[in-house]
N, C-alpha and C positions, 0 to 999 in steps of 0.2 A: 504494499499500500504506500509506504513512504517513497519508493522509487517512482511509482505512478504519479503521486502528488508532485514530486520534485521535477519530473519531466514536463508536467503541465506548467508549473511555475516558471521553468526555464524559457518558455516561449514568451514571457512577459517581463520578467525581471532577472537581474544577474546578481544582485546583492543579497544572496541567501547564505546562511550558515547552517550546515547539517551537523548535528551532534548525535553520535550513536556509537555503541561499542564495536560495530562492524558495518561495512558498506557493501552493496552489491557492485559488481563490475560496471553495470549500466549507470548507476547513480554517480559513480566516480568520473564518468565522462562528461558530466555536466559542469558549467563554469561557475561552481560554487566554492565556498570555503568549507573544509571538512575538519571536524574535531572528533578524533576517535577516543571515546571514553564513555563510561557509565554516567547516567544522569545524576546531577546534583542540583539542588535548588538554586544555587548561585549561577547556574548556566543561563537562567532566564534574564538576568539583569542586562538592561540596555536594548531589549528588543521591543518592538512595537506590537507585533503579532507572532503567533506561533501555530504551526500545524503539529499536532500530536499524533504520531503514527507509530507507536511501538509494538502493537500487537498484543500488549499486555494490558488488560482492562485496569487492573489495580495501579500500574505505573501511570497509565494515561490519566486516571483520576488525580493522582498525586501531582503530576505536572500541571494539570488544569487548576487545581487548588493553588499551586504556587503562582501560576500566571494570574489568577484572580487577585491574589494578595498584592501583586505588583502593578495591577491595572493593565495587564497585557491581554489583548484579544486572543482568544484561542479557538481553534477548530479541532475537535477531536474526531479522528476518522472513525467511522462506523458507529458513532454515538451522537446523533443530531441533537438530542436533548441537552447535551453538555456543551454545545457549541455556542460561541458568541456571534459567529457568522458562518454562513454556508457557502462554499464555492459553487458556482453554477456549472452546468455542462457547457463547454465553450467550443465554438467553431471559429477558427481564425484563418483568414486568407488575406495576405498583404496588410493593408491598414484597416481592414474591416473585421470587426469582432462581433459575433452573435452569441449572446449568453442566454441559456435556458435554465430557469430555476422553479422549483416547486416549493420553495421555502422549507426544504428538508422533509416534505410530506411524502414525496415519491421520487426519489433520486433516480430509480431505474427508468421511470417515464421521461424524466428530464434528458437522460442519456439517449434514450430512444429517439426523442424529438430531434436532439442535436445530430444524431446519426442519420436521420431522415433529411435534414438540411444538407449534410454532406453528401448523401447519395443524390439529392436533386442537383446539387452543384456539379458533381462529377458526371451526372447524365446530361448536363447541359440545359436542364429544365429551370435552373435558378440562375439569374444573371446578377452578378455583383459588380 
């Protein structure tokens, strides 16, 4: 999940710091800063927002609590009720970006609609 989120972020921003005890080969190809370590509460200081994608629900909640204490916006992967914000499903081509969101009510439907937009574009039925 972290690699997927990071790959999406790389399309829009480059000033990202990834903190984890290990990294996939794919994520390391992205133009981000990497810090290889276990999570500590001090890791959150200085950040505006954080995507929490550890795969460990207890650790995700711990990080979310730390982020709240510091006033940092947090999006907890696979836990929309814990999120301060939800990332939309995004289709981007050149300087055009289309975002589809269900306000975390039906993420799969948002992704499906985004995929339909992409299919229409690839089939020449949608002009941008």
